[in-house]
N, C-alpha and C positions, 0 to 999 in steps of 0.2 A: 540575410545573415542577422542573427541576434546580436544587438550591441550590448555593451557592459551594463548599461542602466536597466534595460529590459531583463537581462540575465539576473541581475540583483533582485528585481521585483519578483520574477518567476521563481527564483531560488527561495525567497522568503515564503511565497505562496506554497511551494512544495514542502518546505519544512513545517509550515503551520498545519497542512492538511494531510500529510502522508500517514501519520499515526493516529490522528483524531478521525473517527469513522465518518468522514464527510466526502471522501473521494478526491484525492489529489489530482488524478487524471482529468476529472471533470473540471476542476478549478483551473488547471493549466490550459484548458480550452476556453472556459467561460471568461476568465480575466482578459486574455487578448481580444476576445469577442467584444466585451464591454468597452475596452479601451481602444478599439478599432486598430489593433495590431495584427499583423499576419501570424499564422500558426507557427509555433516554434519547431515543429517536426519531431519525429520519434527519437532521433539520435540525441537531441538536446534534452528531451524529457527523460531518456534513460540516464543521461549524465546527471540530471538532478536526482534521480533515484539512487545513483552511486553516492551522492552527497548524503542522503538520508540513510543509506546503508552504512556509511562511515559513522553516522550519529548513533545508530543502534549497536554497532560493534563497540564503539567507545563506551557507551552507557552500560552494556552488559559484558564488558571484557572479562570481568572476574568469573561470571557464569560460563563464558565460552572457554576460558582456560580450564575451569573445573570439568566441563563436559569433555574437552579434548584429552586432558591428562587422565581423567577418570576412565574414559573409554579405552585408552591405551593400556592402563593398568589392568582393567577387566579382561582385555583380550590377551595381553602378554603374560601378566602375573597371575591371572585367574583370581583376582581379588574380589571376594564376595561384597565387600563394603563399597566397591566402585561399580557394581552392576547397575544401580539406578542411573548413573551417568551414561553408561553405554545404552541403556534402554531409552533414555531421553534422546540421545543422538540418533538412534535408529528411528524413533518416532518422528523426529524433525525431518529426516530424509524421506520417510514414508509419506508424510504429509505434504512434501514438496512435489511428489510424483504427478498428481493430477494437474497442477498448474503448469508443470514443465511440458506435459503432453499437449494440453490445450493451447499453451502459448506457442509451441512449435507449429501446431496445426492452423491456428487462426491469426497469428501475428500479422501476416501480410494483408488479409482483408480488413482487419481492424485498423491497421495503419493507414490503408488506402481511404477508408471512410472517415476516420476521425482525426488523423494526424497529418495527412498529406493532402495537398490540393486545397480547394475552397471549402469553407464550412457551408453546410446546407441546413435548411429548416428541419429536414428529417433527422439529421445527426444530432441537432440541438434538442429536438423533442425526445429523441432516444435517450439522451443524457438526463433530461428531466424525468423520464420514465424510470431510469435506473435509480436516480436519487429518491424518488417517491417510493418505489417498491421496496428498496432496501431500508428506507426509513420505517415503513410499515412492518417489515420483518424484524427490525431492531426493537420496535415497540412490542411485537409478539414475543420476542425472546425475553424481554423484561417482564412480561406478564406471566409466561409459562415456565421460564427457567427457575430451577430451585435455588441456584446460586449458593451452593454449599460445598461443592467438590473442589479438589485441588487438581492441577494439571497432571500430577504424578499418577492419578487414578485412571487416566484415559487408557483405553485399549487401542490396538493398532487399527481396528475397524472404525472406531470413533475418530481417530486422528485422520484417517482417510476421508471421512465425511467433512472434517474441517478443511482438509486440503482441497476437496472438491469445491467447497464454498470459496476458497481462495482463488480457484481457477476462474470463477465468475468475474473476478475483478479486472480481467482483461478488457471488459466492457466499461468505458468511462461512465461514471455515475454510480457504479456499484460500490466501489471502495474495497481494497484488499483488507485493510484493518476492519472495516465495517462488516464484511462478509464473514471473516474468521471469528471476530468477536461475537457476532450474532450466532454463529453455529456453536461456538464454545458455550455461550450462555444457555442455548437450548439444550445442550448436553449437561447442564447443571453446574458449570464452573462459576466460581466467585468472580465478581467484576474484575478485580485486579489480576487474578490468575488468568482470566480470559485474555486480558490485554497483554500480559507478559508473554503468554504462549504465542499469541498472535505476532508479537514483535520478533520473538526468536524464530518463528516459522518463516518470517519474511527474509531472513538472512540467506538461506541456501538458494531460494529462487531468484532473489534480487542479485545475488552474486553471480549466478549463472547467466542471467539476462544481461548483466553488465559486461561480463566477459565476451558474450556473443556479439553484442552490439558494439563493444569497444573494438573488437577485431574487425568488424565491418567498417567502422569509422577510420581506423588506421589504414585499412586496405584502400578505401576510397579517398582518404585524405580530407582535411578541412580547409575551407577558404582561408586566405591570409587574414590574420587577426582574430579568427574564431576561437583560438585556444584561450585567449584572455576571457572571452565571454563564458566559455565552458568552465574555466577555473573559478570565475566569480559566482556562477550559478551553483557549482558543486560546493564551494565554501559556505555560501549563504544558506544553502539547503541543509548542510551538515550542522551548522551552529544553531539555526532555528529549530531543526529537527530534534536535536538533543534536548533543547528546552521544552519542546512539545511532549517528548516522552516523559520527562520528569513531571510536567504539569498533569498529563493524563493519569499516570499511575497514582499521583497524590489525589487527584480529583475523584478517582473511582473508589478510593477508600471510604468515602462518605456520600458519594452521589451515584446516580444511575446514568445510563446513556440516553435517557429520554430527551434531554436538551439537544443532543446531536440529531436525534430522529426528527425533532421539531424543526431544527435548522434545515435539514434536508428537504422537508416538505415545503418550507417557505421558499427556498431557492428554486425548487422544481416549479412551484406556482409562479414565481417571478419570471422564470424563463418563458413559460407558456403565455403569460400575460404580455410580456414584451413582444413576443412573436405574433400573437393573434391580434393585438391592437396596432401593430405596425410601428410601435415606438422604437423598435430595434429590429433590423432585418438580419438575415444570416450573412 
């Protein structure tokens, strides 16, 4: 069982890494590995994602109200002025479909390999590979992306491509924000626009995953005292996640994502060195 102290540390890790394109799922495996802690398990990791979901909902609450109210007006009142809000709502739902399908199909084997049981050298090397490959992809997006478009110019096919990229994030090391921001940059979006759309796109799929896993947790029940750890993890992830969203959106106004790509490469190299030299075993 995760104690409150470990829940706090992992909540902070989740909040720091969920929205910055460095892979929160990888860090939630690597931090316990480096500190010699047991794995936290998929249920607790999903609880931490609920915390960062709260962060993105609070940060974008005005946009979410506009999307909801505008979509209803467009549907009920046939208001032409509100059609862009309905279009955005539809695009966010369309973009969530690939991740929902892949998640339902592959959740069990991914959980078995990375979140349940013992860590293995193979799983850690797979995480290093995901970090490195997505780091290279992010650098490629920075190089080839035109970075002039707004998210409102995206078509449904392009949003499906971003959604397909999001589905890759089920693999620890890839990063949900990293994959979606990379795809959005390759499609020509501005840095801040790519990040904002990535964050909004996270809401439907994270909400759905939270509901599904929450139902399973309630059905199976939690060990005595686990509710406190879950609450600490959710709260810390929410607070730090909110700060991370604000930081990244401000950062991307004047900077690129290359620093995060470099960080990914360094962490990937560090994992490989630790394993191959025997300084740290799985």
